[in-house]
Every structure is written in C-alpha cells, then in structure tokens.
Steps between C-alpha positions, in 0.01 A plus 500: 500500500606853424394860541639819356519856572621842382592788715675837481779607726800738512779245448653510154666154500450158653824546685373812678168338555678182659700727740181692591291196560771343722541823705131435615611187682267197515510333168843421340525622146760386246616570145429213253542450129239350254558397138156643404463810731860605577598617843243492758459577876358186681383395840374173660278650776311189586578126451415406134457861379732704277438859423707641194517881386630497150751751351436745240276746676293749282574855577179697602520857586820484702419159658509136368233233440605145578338163450506233758385140520419271791546129444349246743677160509318177624648532864323847535245504784453879517186625346544719212296779681764502762783521252329776311436695813864463625645600164279806470620608844862452398441717192326767712801532720717601191221731400403311195164594356251412218549139614269268301465145389593421137487185306766247594788509265709187597 
C-alpha cells in the first residue's frame, strides 16, 4: 500500500530539507538514491513504513514544491490515519504548507 503527498516549503534542496527535518528530533531522516527518482530524503518512522521525499523540487514564488510517498510493507501495524497525521505534524513543524494528497507515483 502506498500514499502520496505534495507540499511547499522553504528548503531549496533535499540536502537542506534533510538537515532541517533532523533538527526537529524524533524521526531519523537520511539521504538515499533511487534509479527512477534520483536523490531523496527518507525516514522509517514506524515498523514497516517508509516515507520518501523525492528530489527535484519545483520552484514556486520563492519556495519549493516537493512530492513524497509513503510505502507500507507487510509488517506494518500502524494505521494509515496515524501515519498521515504524524507526517502532517512533521511537515507543519518545518512550516510546510499546501499539503495535499496526490496520486501515488511509485
């Protein structure tokens, strides 16, 4: 199962976004690389859950729009509603806005 989001924030690169997210404490964020999507910022906030924010943000009026996906693996026991709420709270802490669900892209 997957879910996907887009959001707008001030960080202009995934490197900066990773640093900002890790400065919050709580979830550990790491840089990864995908053949299809290039660099990404990832986290495994719950057992069986992977969140990935992909590189190549779209510049929008001095800010940047990112796409993110959530992948649930078979060992996940955390309800998607809990994951969604927790991810949105993390995004709010970096002052991300216009957070909305989009069609899954993975």
